[in-house]
N, CA, C and O of each residue as an XYZ file, in Angstrom:
928
protein
N      49.183    152.672    126.248
C      49.227    151.798    125.083
C      47.836    151.194    124.853
O      47.221    150.674    125.783
N      47.354    151.266    123.630
C      46.030    150.763    123.312
C      45.946    149.243    123.518
O      46.935    148.521    123.387
N      44.743    148.792    123.840
C      44.541    147.376    124.102
C      44.872    146.500    122.913
O      45.411    145.406    123.080
N      44.556    146.965    121.713
C      44.849    146.139    120.536
C      46.359    145.991    120.320
O      46.818    144.969    119.808
N      47.129    147.015    120.712
C      48.594    146.919    120.610
C      49.112    145.893    121.619
O      50.016    145.115    121.313
N      48.533    145.897    122.824
C      48.887    144.895    123.836
C      48.647    143.489    123.293
O      49.472    142.593    123.468
N      47.494    143.311    122.627
C      47.164    142.006    122.063
C      48.140    141.572    120.987
O      48.549    140.411    120.943
N      48.512    142.492    120.126
C      49.466    142.178    119.056
C      50.819    141.798    119.640
O      51.445    140.836    119.196
N      51.271    142.562    120.644
C      52.553    142.257    121.293
C      52.525    140.886    121.960
O      53.503    140.140    121.907
N      51.393    140.559    122.591
C      51.269    139.251    123.243
C      51.419    138.116    122.239
O      52.144    137.153    122.488
N      50.735    138.231    121.106
C      50.824    137.193    120.082
C      52.236    137.116    119.504
O      52.747    136.028    119.237
N      52.864    138.281    119.312
C      54.236    138.302    118.791
C      55.187    137.608    119.760
O      56.035    136.819    119.343
N      55.047    137.900    121.058
C      55.895    137.266    122.065
C      55.640    135.763    122.140
O      56.561    134.976    122.357
N      54.394    135.379    121.962
C      54.056    133.950    121.958
C      54.782    133.233    120.817
O      55.349    132.160    121.020
N      54.764    133.824    119.620
C      55.442    133.203    118.481
C      56.953    133.167    118.696
O      57.595    132.155    118.412
N      57.521    134.254    119.192
C      58.971    134.299    119.437
C      59.357    133.248    120.470
O      60.322    132.509    120.277
N      58.608    133.180    121.562
C      58.900    132.199    122.601
C      58.750    130.779    122.101
O      59.574    129.921    122.419
N      57.711    130.515    121.321
C      57.475    129.171    120.793
C      58.573    128.759    119.825
O      59.028    127.615    119.843
N      58.997    129.692    118.980
C      60.080    129.398    118.029
C      61.376    129.119    118.785
O      62.121    128.209    118.420
N      61.650    129.890    119.830
C      62.861    129.681    120.628
C      62.863    128.287    121.260
O      63.872    127.584    121.217
N      61.741    127.896    121.840
C      61.645    126.568    122.466
C      61.820    125.480    121.418
O      62.513    124.492    121.659
N      61.197    125.655    120.259
C      61.282    124.659    119.190
C      62.721    124.494    118.710
O      63.170    123.373    118.472
N      63.441    125.595    118.569
C      64.826    125.529    118.112
C      65.761    124.982    119.192
O      66.839    124.474    118.885
N      65.349    125.087    120.443
C      66.184    124.619    121.555
C      66.144    123.101    121.727
O      67.051    122.515    122.319
N      65.093    122.468    121.211
C      64.939    121.016    121.371
C      64.666    120.390    120.007
O      63.631    120.639    119.389
N      65.601    119.584    119.557
C      65.492    118.985    118.227
C      64.256    118.098    118.112
O      63.655    117.992    117.043
N      63.878    117.453    119.236
C      62.724    116.554    119.201
C      61.447    117.294    118.792
O      60.585    116.730    118.118
N      61.333    118.552    119.201
C      60.130    119.321    118.888
C      60.053    119.689    117.419
O      58.978    120.011    116.912
N      61.175    119.645    116.741
C      61.204    120.012    115.330
C      60.590    118.938    114.447
O      60.355    119.166    113.260
N      60.327    117.757    115.025
C      59.680    116.681    114.264
C      58.153    116.835    114.266
O      57.458    116.148    113.518
N      57.639    117.729    115.100
C      56.196    118.002    115.124
C      55.875    118.973    113.989
O      56.585    119.961    113.800
N      54.822    118.701    113.241
C      54.480    119.642    112.174
C      54.133    120.996    112.788
O      53.582    121.064    113.886
N      54.455    122.056    112.082
C      54.396    123.409    112.651
C      53.007    123.796    113.144
O      52.871    124.378    114.220
N      51.978    123.477    112.364
C      50.629    123.866    112.762
C      50.251    123.236    114.100
O      49.696    123.903    114.973
N      50.552    121.954    114.254
C      50.256    121.264    115.509
C      51.074    121.835    116.644
O      50.548    122.095    117.726
N      52.361    122.033    116.405
C      53.236    122.532    117.463
C      52.769    123.892    117.981
O      52.636    124.088    119.189
N      52.522    124.826    117.067
C      52.131    126.171    117.510
C      50.760    126.162    118.179
O      50.499    126.957    119.082
N      49.884    125.260    117.733
C      48.580    125.199    118.399
C      48.698    124.606    119.799
O      48.033    125.071    120.724
N      49.523    123.602    119.962
C      49.734    123.020    121.295
C      50.320    124.071    122.240
O      49.917    124.165    123.399
N      51.264    124.851    121.742
C      51.847    125.917    122.562
C      50.811    126.989    122.885
O      50.821    127.541    123.984
N      49.916    127.291    121.943
C      48.837    128.232    122.204
C      47.892    127.690    123.273
O      47.403    128.444    124.115
N      47.639    126.394    123.239
C      46.772    125.772    124.240
C      47.396    125.885    125.635
O      46.691    126.114    126.618
N      48.705    125.726    125.712
C      49.405    125.880    126.997
C      49.299    127.321    127.483
O      49.037    127.564    128.661
N      49.503    128.277    126.578
C      49.370    129.687    126.940
C      47.949    129.996    127.386
O      47.743    130.746    128.341
N      46.973    129.423    126.702
C      45.579    129.622    127.092
C      45.344    129.129    128.512
O      44.567    129.724    129.259
N      46.015    128.041    128.886
C      45.904    127.535    130.251
C      46.364    128.548    131.286
O      45.783    128.648    132.366
N      47.409    129.301    130.955
C      47.887    130.364    131.855
C      46.821    131.446    131.982
O      46.537    131.920    133.082
N      46.230    131.838    130.844
C      45.151    132.832    130.879
C      43.984    132.338    131.729
O      43.386    133.105    132.484
N      43.671    131.068    131.599
C      42.517    130.509    132.318
C      42.752    130.476    133.826
O      41.840    130.761    134.603
N      43.949    130.137    134.234
C      44.277    130.151    135.664
C      44.119    131.566    136.218
O      43.577    131.760    137.306
N      44.599    132.551    135.454
C      44.484    133.949    135.882
C      43.022    134.366    135.948
O      42.619    135.071    136.874
N      42.233    133.944    134.986
C      40.804    134.294    134.962
C      40.075    133.721    136.175
O      39.307    134.422    136.834
N      40.317    132.464    136.459
C      39.633    131.802    137.574
C      40.054    132.395    138.910
O      39.220    132.609    139.789
N      41.341    132.659    139.061
C      41.852    133.154    140.338
C      41.516    134.633    140.573
O      41.491    135.088    141.717
N      41.258    135.378    139.499
C      40.957    136.815    139.626
C      39.556    137.115    139.100
O      39.309    138.182    138.538
N      38.656    136.178    139.284
C      37.321    136.239    138.684
C      36.564    137.512    139.064
O      35.978    138.164    138.200
N      36.573    137.866    140.343
C      35.785    139.018    140.793
C      36.239    140.316    140.132
O      35.413    141.089    139.647
N      37.545    140.556    140.111
C      38.046    141.783    139.497
C      37.755    141.832    138.000
O      37.463    142.895    137.451
N      37.837    140.679    137.347
C      37.579    140.632    135.910
C      36.104    140.894    135.615
O      35.780    141.616    134.672
N      35.214    140.315    136.411
C      33.792    140.567    136.210
C      33.437    142.027    136.488
O      32.590    142.605    135.806
N      34.083    142.618    137.485
C      33.867    144.043    137.762
C      34.302    144.896    136.572
O      33.634    145.865    136.211
N      35.437    144.520    135.967
C      35.935    145.246    134.804
C      34.983    145.084    133.622
O      34.753    146.032    132.872
N      34.435    143.891    133.457
C      33.490    143.632    132.368
C      32.223    144.471    132.542
O      31.727    145.054    131.577
N      31.703    144.533    133.762
C      30.521    145.355    134.023
C      30.807    146.831    133.731
O      29.949    147.551    133.220
N      32.007    147.261    134.059
C      32.371    148.654    133.793
C      32.409    148.931    132.293
O      31.990    149.998    131.844
N      32.910    147.974    131.523
C      32.931    148.133    130.066
C      31.520    148.257    129.513
O      31.267    149.074    128.628
N      30.604    147.451    130.031
C      29.212    147.504    129.572
C      28.571    148.833    129.952
O      27.896    149.465    129.140
N      28.789    149.245    131.187
C      28.152    150.482    131.680
C      28.643    151.725    130.954
O      27.916    152.710    130.825
N      29.883    151.669    130.483
C      30.459    152.838    129.800
C      30.508    152.671    128.281
O      30.972    153.555    127.560
N      30.015    151.506    127.803
C      30.024    151.198    126.357
C      31.428    151.320    125.775
O      31.623    151.911    124.712
N      32.398    150.755    126.483
C      33.792    150.801    126.040
C      34.290    149.412    125.660
O      33.685    148.395    125.997
N      35.410    149.404    124.948
C      36.087    148.160    124.587
C      37.551    148.266    125.012
O      38.152    149.339    124.954
N      38.107    147.143    125.436
C      39.505    147.170    125.887
C      40.454    147.481    124.733
O      41.555    147.988    124.947
N      40.018    147.172    123.489
C      40.899    147.389    122.341
C      41.270    148.859    122.167
O      42.359    149.172    121.686
N      40.377    149.754    122.553
C      40.637    151.182    122.373
C      40.974    151.890    123.683
O      41.256    153.088    123.676
N      40.948    151.182    124.792
C      41.361    151.767    126.073
C      42.878    151.722    126.202
O      43.543    150.977    125.483
N      43.415    152.504    127.101
C      44.866    152.563    127.302
C      45.288    151.756    128.532
O      44.632    151.795    129.573
N      46.403    151.020    128.389
C      46.966    150.218    129.474
C      48.484    150.357    129.435
O      49.070    150.699    128.408
N      49.112    150.081    130.594
C      50.573    150.147    130.601
C      51.148    148.853    130.034
O      50.438    147.859    129.880
N      52.436    148.880    129.725
C      53.100    147.780    129.031
C      53.073    146.475    129.815
O      53.239    145.405    129.230
N      52.863    146.544    131.144
C      52.851    145.328    131.969
C      51.705    144.397    131.600
O      51.723    143.219    131.957
N      50.707    144.917    130.889
C      49.572    144.083    130.505
C      49.926    143.093    129.398
O      49.092    142.276    129.007
N      51.149    143.161    128.894
C      51.618    142.140    127.961
C      51.842    140.825    128.691
O      51.788    139.762    128.072
N      52.094    140.876    130.006
C      52.260    139.664    130.796
C      50.982    138.836    130.723
O      49.895    139.385    130.905
N      51.078    137.536    130.464
C      49.882    136.711    130.245
C      48.837    136.808    131.344
O      47.642    136.865    131.053
N      49.270    136.829    132.616
C      48.313    136.862    133.714
C      47.629    138.220    133.859
O      46.585    138.318    134.505
N      48.207    139.277    133.263
C      47.549    140.575    133.265
C      46.725    140.763    131.999
O      45.643    141.349    132.041
N      47.228    140.271    130.884
C      46.443    140.340    129.660
C      45.137    139.569    129.815
O      44.117    139.941    129.235
N      45.174    138.498    130.598
C      43.975    137.696    130.834
C      42.831    138.547    131.373
O      41.671    138.305    131.040
N      43.142    139.536    132.199
C      42.106    140.389    132.799
C      41.316    141.131    131.726
O      40.086    141.107    131.715
N      42.045    141.793    130.820
C      41.337    142.598    129.816
C      40.732    141.712    128.718
O      39.693    142.047    128.149
N      41.385    140.587    128.424
C      40.856    139.658    127.417
C      39.500    139.123    127.864
O      38.527    139.180    127.111
N      39.436    138.605    129.087
C      38.193    138.015    129.569
C      37.150    139.072    129.928
O      35.951    138.806    129.853
N      37.594    140.262    130.315
C      36.642    141.345    130.570
C      35.934    141.724    129.273
O      34.715    141.892    129.257
N      36.687    141.859    128.198
C      36.100    142.160    126.888
C      35.183    141.019    126.430
O      34.091    141.255    125.913
N      35.638    139.801    126.625
C      34.855    138.638    126.205
C      33.546    138.562    126.988
O      32.491    138.275    126.424
N      33.626    138.821    128.286
C      32.431    138.789    129.117
C      31.469    139.917    128.803
O      30.253    139.732    128.867
N      31.997    141.082    128.466
C      31.156    142.246    128.199
C      30.462    142.174    126.848
O      29.294    142.545    126.734
N      31.168    141.699    125.813
C      30.637    141.829    124.454
C      30.542    140.527    123.674
O      30.208    140.551    122.490
N      30.829    139.384    124.307
C      30.710    138.100    123.609
C      29.804    137.135    124.376
O      28.752    136.735    123.877
N      30.210    136.770    125.574
C      29.448    135.813    126.389
C      29.294    136.398    127.791
O      30.249    136.409    128.568
N      28.105    136.878    128.114
C      27.922    137.593    129.374
C      27.817    136.683    130.589
O      27.726    137.163    131.719
N      27.830    135.379    130.366
C      27.957    134.488    131.516
C      29.367    134.557    132.096
O      29.602    134.118    133.221
N      30.301    135.107    131.326
C      31.668    135.279    131.810
C      31.790    136.469    132.757
O      32.863    136.705    133.313
N      30.717    137.215    132.949
C      30.727    138.291    133.931
C      29.586    138.091    134.941
O      29.158    139.020    135.626
N      29.116    136.841    134.999
C      28.004    136.522    135.892
C      28.508    136.148    137.285
O      29.517    135.458    137.433
N      27.791    136.615    138.292
C      28.084    136.241    139.675
C      27.075    135.233    140.212
O      27.123    134.858    141.384
N      26.160    134.797    139.344
C      25.084    133.916    139.797
C      25.300    132.445    139.466
O      24.602    131.589    140.010
N      26.252    132.128    138.584
C      26.521    130.719    138.266
C      28.002    130.541    137.945
O      28.736    131.511    137.756
N      28.421    129.282    137.888
C      29.836    128.951    137.688
C      30.111    128.386    136.302
O      31.174    127.805    136.078
N      29.169    128.543    135.358
C      29.318    127.927    134.046
C      30.624    128.319    133.366
O      31.336    127.457    132.851
N      30.944    129.606    133.359
C      32.156    130.052    132.666
C      33.403    129.479    133.319
O      34.350    129.105    132.627
N      33.412    129.406    134.652
C      34.577    128.857    135.344
C      34.704    127.353    135.146
O      35.808    126.809    135.150
N      33.559    126.681    134.970
C      33.603    125.249    134.667
C      34.220    125.025    133.294
O      35.067    124.149    133.123
N      33.792    125.821    132.311
C      34.336    125.713    130.955
C      35.843    125.969    130.951
O      36.612    125.202    130.372
N      36.254    127.058    131.603
C      37.670    127.427    131.591
C      38.530    126.455    132.400
O      39.631    126.103    131.976
N      38.038    126.021    133.557
C      38.829    125.105    134.387
C      38.931    123.721    133.748
O      39.968    123.066    133.855
N      37.860    123.268    133.082
C      37.928    121.967    132.407
C      38.903    122.020    131.236
O      39.635    121.061    130.992
N      38.916    123.143    130.511
C      39.882    123.281    129.413
C      41.305    123.334    129.957
O      42.222    122.756    129.374
N      41.480    124.025    131.067
C      42.817    124.161    131.652
C      43.358    122.821    132.132
O      44.508    122.477    131.858
N      42.528    122.060    132.851
C      42.999    120.804    133.458
C      43.083    119.657    132.467
O      43.868    118.729    132.662
N      42.283    119.707    131.402
C      42.295    118.616    130.435
C      43.112    118.951    129.191
O      43.942    118.149    128.762
N      42.891    120.100    128.621
C      43.529    120.442    127.343
C      44.916    121.044    127.539
O      45.894    120.564    126.967
N      44.994    122.101    128.353
C      46.286    122.771    128.543
C      47.276    121.878    129.281
O      48.444    121.801    128.900
N      46.821    121.202    130.332
C      47.728    120.343    131.105
C      48.267    119.204    130.256
O      49.466    118.922    130.286
N      47.400    118.547    129.502
C      47.860    117.426    128.679
C      48.675    117.907    127.480
O      49.503    117.158    126.962
N      48.455    119.133    127.033
C      49.323    119.705    125.998
C      50.728    119.907    126.547
O      51.715    119.618    125.871
N      50.813    120.406    127.778
C      52.111    120.580    128.422
C      52.809    119.240    128.606
O      54.014    119.127    128.385
N      52.048    118.221    129.014
C      52.626    116.883    129.170
C      53.097    116.333    127.827
O      54.137    115.680    127.745
N      52.316    116.605    126.765
C      52.704    116.121    125.437
C      54.040    116.716    125.011
O      54.915    116.000    124.524
N      54.198    118.012    125.192
C      55.460    118.667    124.843
C      56.607    118.134    125.702
O      57.712    117.919    125.203
N      56.345    117.925    126.976
C      57.370    117.405    127.886
C      57.814    116.013    127.464
O      59.012    115.738    127.402
N      56.865    115.133    127.173
C      57.205    113.776    126.739
C      57.965    113.796    125.414
O      58.876    112.996    125.201
N      57.583    114.712    124.529
C      58.275    114.800    123.244
C      59.719    115.232    123.444
O      60.618    114.708    122.786
N      59.951    116.173    124.338
C      61.314    116.639    124.614
C      62.183    115.498    125.124
O      63.358    115.396    124.772
N      61.592    114.633    125.964
C      62.341    113.508    126.531
C      62.321    112.270    125.642
O      62.781    111.203    126.048
N      61.796    112.410    124.442
C      61.880    111.338    123.456
C      60.878    110.215    123.627
O      61.053    109.148    123.040
N      59.839    110.421    124.410
C      58.823    109.384    124.591
C      57.658    109.668    123.647
O      56.691    110.336    124.012
N      57.769    109.150    122.434
C      56.793    109.488    121.395
C      55.417    108.906    121.685
O      54.402    109.552    121.421
N      55.373    107.691    122.227
C      54.083    107.065    122.508
C      53.285    107.864    123.531
O      52.094    108.107    123.336
N      53.929    108.271    124.616
C      53.236    109.079    125.617
C      52.879    110.465    125.072
O      51.877    111.063    125.463
N      53.713    110.956    124.173
C      53.408    112.221    123.496
C      52.090    112.109    122.738
O      51.232    112.986    122.837
N      51.933    111.022    121.978
C      50.714    110.824    121.207
C      49.495    110.635    122.107
O      48.408    111.128    121.804
N      49.683    109.914    123.219
C      48.572    109.695    124.146
C      48.108    111.028    124.728
O      46.916    111.336    124.716
N      49.051    111.815    125.236
C      48.703    113.103    125.849
C      48.141    114.078    124.822
O      47.211    114.828    125.120
N      48.703    114.073    123.611
C      48.202    114.952    122.552
C      46.768    114.578    122.185
O      45.929    115.452    121.964
N      46.490    113.272    122.122
C      45.141    112.813    121.796
C      44.144    113.244    122.863
O      43.038    113.683    122.546
N      44.537    113.117    124.128
C      43.662    113.557    125.217
C      43.413    115.054    125.118
O      42.273    115.508    125.221
N      44.487    115.824    124.917
C      44.379    117.282    124.863
C      43.473    117.738    123.726
O      42.575    118.553    123.934
N      43.707    117.215    122.530
C      42.947    117.667    121.370
C      41.521    117.121    121.362
O      40.593    117.816    120.948
N      41.343    115.884    121.815
C      40.003    115.308    121.871
C      39.106    116.040    122.856
O      37.956    116.356    122.550
N      39.645    116.305    124.042
C      38.850    117.022    125.044
C      38.650    118.478    124.643
O      37.621    119.072    124.964
N      39.615    119.052    123.952
C      39.472    120.441    123.505
C      38.344    120.569    122.484
O      37.529    121.490    122.556
N      38.307    119.645    121.542
C      37.244    119.693    120.541
C      35.878    119.511    121.199
O      34.941    120.252    120.904
N      35.764    118.532    122.083
C      34.488    118.286    122.752
C      34.096    119.453    123.650
O      32.930    119.846    123.682
N      35.067    120.015    124.384
C      34.813    121.161    125.251
C      34.255    122.327    124.443
O      33.268    122.946    124.838
N      34.884    122.622    123.320
C      34.470    123.753    122.487
C      33.132    123.495    121.811
O      32.299    124.395    121.706
N      32.929    122.265    121.355
C      31.674    121.916    120.698
C      30.494    122.070    121.654
O      29.485    122.681    121.303
N      30.618    121.519    122.858
C      29.535    121.605    123.835
C      29.309    123.048    124.274
O      28.172    123.479    124.468
N      30.405    123.789    124.429
C      30.285    125.195    124.823
C      29.507    125.997    123.781
O      28.600    126.752    124.134
N      29.850    125.842    122.509
C      29.182    126.600    121.459
C      27.726    126.164    121.294
O      26.853    126.995    121.045
N      27.467    124.872    121.433
C      26.096    124.395    121.352
C      25.255    125.019    122.467
O      24.135    125.474    122.233
N      25.813    125.034    123.690
C      25.100    125.633    124.821
C      24.886    127.125    124.600
O      23.836    127.660    124.954
N      25.869    127.798    124.021
C      25.767    129.239    123.788
C      24.622    129.562    122.818
O      23.823    130.463    123.071
N      24.552    128.822    121.714
C      23.488    129.067    120.746
C      22.117    128.772    121.355
O      21.124    129.411    121.004
N      22.070    127.809    122.262
C      20.816    127.516    122.945
C      20.444    128.656    123.890
O      19.271    129.008    124.010
N      21.439    129.230    124.558
C      21.195    130.336    125.491
C      20.615    131.547    124.768
O      19.809    132.288    125.331
N      21.030    131.742    123.520
C      20.520    132.881    122.751
C      19.021    132.775    122.470
O      18.391    133.754    122.069
N      18.459    131.604    122.678
C      17.035    131.392    122.412
C      16.205    131.463    123.694
O      14.982    131.331    123.639
N      16.842    131.667    124.836
C      16.140    131.707    126.111
C      16.014    133.158    126.587
O      17.024    133.782    126.912
N      14.812    133.699    126.634
C      14.620    135.112    126.983
C      15.167    135.516    128.346
O      15.515    136.678    128.554
N      15.248    134.561    129.282
C      15.727    134.916    130.616
C      17.231    134.710    130.779
O      17.762    134.855    131.880
N      17.921    134.372    129.681
C      19.371    134.161    129.747
C      20.106    135.464    129.437
O      19.634    136.270    128.635
N      21.258    135.670    130.069
C      22.027    136.908    129.876
C      22.539    137.063    128.449
O      22.875    138.170    128.028
N      22.601    135.957    127.696
C      23.081    136.026    126.313
C      21.958    136.180    125.297
O      22.205    136.172    124.091
N      20.736    136.318    125.774
C      19.607    136.539    124.868
C      19.770    137.916    124.197
O      20.062    138.897    124.881
N      19.589    137.999    122.891
C      19.797    139.277    122.183
C      18.892    140.397    122.702
O      17.694    140.200    122.904
N      19.476    141.550    122.909
C      18.760    142.756    123.338
C      19.277    143.936    122.514
O      20.290    143.805    121.826
N      18.604    145.075    122.570
C      19.081    146.240    121.800
C      20.504    146.656    122.155
O      21.248    147.094    121.278
N      20.902    146.528    123.437
C      22.258    146.928    123.812
C      23.248    145.766    123.726
O      24.444    145.952    123.949
N      22.752    144.564    123.402
C      23.615    143.396    123.234
C      23.058    142.556    122.081
O      22.607    141.429    122.287
N      23.095    143.113    120.866
C      22.474    142.455    119.711
C      23.259    141.231    119.238
O      24.429    141.044    119.574
N      22.589    140.427    118.467
C      23.226    139.249    117.887
C      22.609    138.964    116.528
O      21.650    139.623    116.126
N      23.153    137.994    115.827
C      22.623    137.578    114.537
C      23.008    136.126    114.327
O      23.730    135.548    115.140
N      22.532    135.534    113.243
C      22.717    134.101    113.018
C      24.183    133.681    113.001
O      24.524    132.597    113.475
N      25.053    134.533    112.457
C      26.471    134.181    112.329
C      27.356    134.920    113.334
O      28.581    134.909    113.208
N      26.744    135.557    114.322
C      27.464    136.234    115.412
C      28.382    137.355    114.933
O      29.374    137.660    115.595
N      28.072    137.969    113.801
C      28.882    139.096    113.343
C      28.750    140.290    114.291
O      29.665    141.106    114.402
N      27.614    140.385    114.968
C      27.415    141.475    115.919
C      28.081    141.187    117.268
O      28.148    142.056    118.136
N      28.559    139.985    117.425
C      29.343    139.604    118.602
C      30.651    138.983    118.093
O      30.961    137.823    118.366
N      31.387    139.779    117.359
C      32.520    139.280    116.579
C      33.572    138.550    117.402
O      34.255    137.664    116.888
N      33.711    138.915    118.677
C      34.733    138.279    119.500
C      34.457    136.785    119.682
O      35.375    136.016    119.967
N      33.194    136.370    119.519
C      32.859    134.948    119.634
C      33.556    134.118    118.565
O      33.752    132.915    118.739
N      33.931    134.760    117.456
C      34.568    134.024    116.357
C      35.932    133.454    116.730
O      36.459    132.590    116.028
N      36.505    133.936    117.833
C      37.784    133.390    118.273
C      37.656    131.902    118.591
O      38.635    131.159    118.527
N      36.436    131.473    118.934
C      36.223    130.071    119.292
C      36.386    129.119    118.115
O      36.539    127.914    118.312
N      36.356    129.645    116.894
C      36.517    128.781    115.729
C      37.859    128.056    115.746
O      37.965    126.920    115.286
N      38.881    128.720    116.280
C      40.203    128.092    116.346
C      40.195    126.888    117.275
O      40.885    125.900    117.027
N      39.404    126.975    118.356
C      39.365    125.890    119.342
C      38.510    124.722    118.865
O      38.410    123.703    119.549
N      37.901    124.865    117.704
C      37.198    123.764    117.060
C      37.998    123.213    115.876
O      38.165    122.001    115.735
N      38.482    124.108    115.044
C      39.165    123.695    113.816
C      40.526    123.076    114.103
O      40.862    122.036    113.537
N      41.311    123.702    114.973
C      42.684    123.239    115.186
C      42.785    121.875    115.868
O      43.601    121.063    115.433
N      42.004    121.574    116.914
C      42.080    120.215    117.451
C      41.604    119.169    116.447
O      42.152    118.069    116.379
N      40.574    119.520    115.663
C      40.104    118.587    114.630
C      41.208    118.343    113.604
O      41.452    117.206    113.200
N      41.867    119.412    113.189
C      42.962    119.282    112.228
C      44.073    118.388    112.785
O      44.571    117.504    112.087
N      44.459    118.621    114.038
C      45.557    117.861    114.643
C      45.227    116.374    114.726
O      46.060    115.528    114.399
N      44.016    116.060    115.164
C      43.601    114.657    115.241
C      43.606    114.022    113.855
O      44.132    112.924    113.673
N      43.020    114.714    112.879
C      42.959    114.191    111.513
C      44.358    114.013    110.930
O      44.626    113.036    110.231
N      45.248    114.962    111.221
C      46.621    114.887    110.702
C      47.324    113.628    111.184
O      47.936    112.920    110.384
N      47.246    113.338    112.473
C      47.955    112.176    113.010
C      47.298    110.862    112.599
O      47.986    109.853    112.442
N      45.991    110.860    112.424
C      45.333    109.656    111.911
C      45.830    109.362    110.497
O      46.147    108.222    110.158
N      45.891    110.407    109.684
C      46.346    110.251    108.301
C      47.809    109.832    108.244
O      48.182    108.962    107.457
N      48.642    110.457    109.087
C      50.071    110.127    109.099
C      50.308    108.681    109.501
O      51.150    107.999    108.917
N      49.567    108.215    110.498
C      49.725    106.829    110.932
C      49.139    105.858    109.918
O      49.593    104.720    109.794
N      48.127    106.319    109.197
C      47.544    105.478    108.153
C      48.544    105.210    107.036
O      48.537    104.140    106.429
N      49.399    106.183    106.771
C      50.383    106.048    105.694
C      51.501    105.078    106.051
O      52.170    104.538    105.170
N      51.699    104.858    107.354
C      52.751    103.940    107.798
C      52.222    102.517    107.693
O      51.476    102.063    108.561
N      52.601    101.823    106.644
C      52.092    100.468    106.419
C      53.047     99.452    107.043
O      54.219     99.360    106.678
N      52.502     98.688    108.001
C      53.296     97.660    108.654
C      52.781     96.288    108.223
O      51.570     96.100    108.101
N      53.669     95.334    107.991
C      53.221     94.000    107.582
C      52.398     93.345    108.679
O      52.770     93.384    109.852
N      51.276     92.741    108.295
C      50.415     92.061    109.253
C      50.708     90.573    109.193
O      50.609     89.960    108.130
N      51.059     90.004    110.294
C      51.378     88.584    110.379
C      50.320     87.918    111.241
O      50.213     88.215    112.431
N      49.536     87.020    110.657
C      48.512     86.340    111.448
C      49.133     85.237    112.298
O      50.315     84.921    112.162
N      48.322     84.661    113.171
C      48.841     83.676    114.121
C      49.428     82.447    113.433
O      50.434     81.908    113.895
N      48.819     81.995    112.335
C      49.309     80.818    111.619
C      50.686     81.097    111.036
O      51.598     80.282    111.171
N      50.837     82.251    110.385
C      52.130     82.603    109.800
C      53.183     82.793    110.885
O      54.355     82.469    110.694
N      52.749     83.324    112.029
C      53.685     83.532    113.127
C      54.210     82.199    113.655
O      55.391     82.080    113.982
N      53.325     81.186    113.737
C      53.734     79.865    114.196
C      54.700     79.220    113.226
O      55.647     78.539    113.618
N      54.432     79.456    111.918
C      55.346     78.885    110.913
C      56.737     79.500    111.033
O      57.754     78.826    110.869
N      56.751     80.806    111.325
C      58.038     81.468    111.461
C      58.784     80.920    112.678
O      60.004     80.762    112.655
N      58.022     80.632    113.747
C      58.666     80.118    114.969
C      59.216     78.721    114.715
O      60.318     78.396    115.157
N      58.409     77.848    113.966
C      58.864     76.501    113.669
C      60.080     76.526    112.762
O      60.605     75.471    112.404
């Protein structure tokens, strides 16, 4: 089965699973759909990240093999078991390391693992907590955990992309453009990097959405003098 088919099946299963969970708990149906599906995607990403960190050596070896053979996982063949998130993570990150960010196939530094582990422990974990609190009807804790998850996700992605663009300007960096690893101002030659746009736009959208929603809820403001009069 081609790698791109594996990817499509994974996304389809993610949507089916997310819809099933949403329909199983009425509390989750009060979350707007865009936020809900993005939070669930963040949780799934956490599973991929755990697999990437724990299987780092094999994934980097696979990435080097892709570079040496000028191949892409999208056109390679894999068995159906690669639909499992912890197996799909191998080919996803191997492709990303080979043709998007080559620090993800580096054995000389831990930058990629720092990025992935920080996203997993801050964004994915707090997204899971947000969904859990929402299921149990604790809306305040849901908002707190969601704010932590989305705020750290936006900052994580922003700093990561800023560092990446800086790396492209350093001749001794693995991400510096070369004939066999070209780049351009908008990263069209490294198209897989565009996946990061979701990790910037969606947390920003979620934060803005809840700020706007809470802004619309107008509560009467009672100052201390008026409060004393009411007590008297």
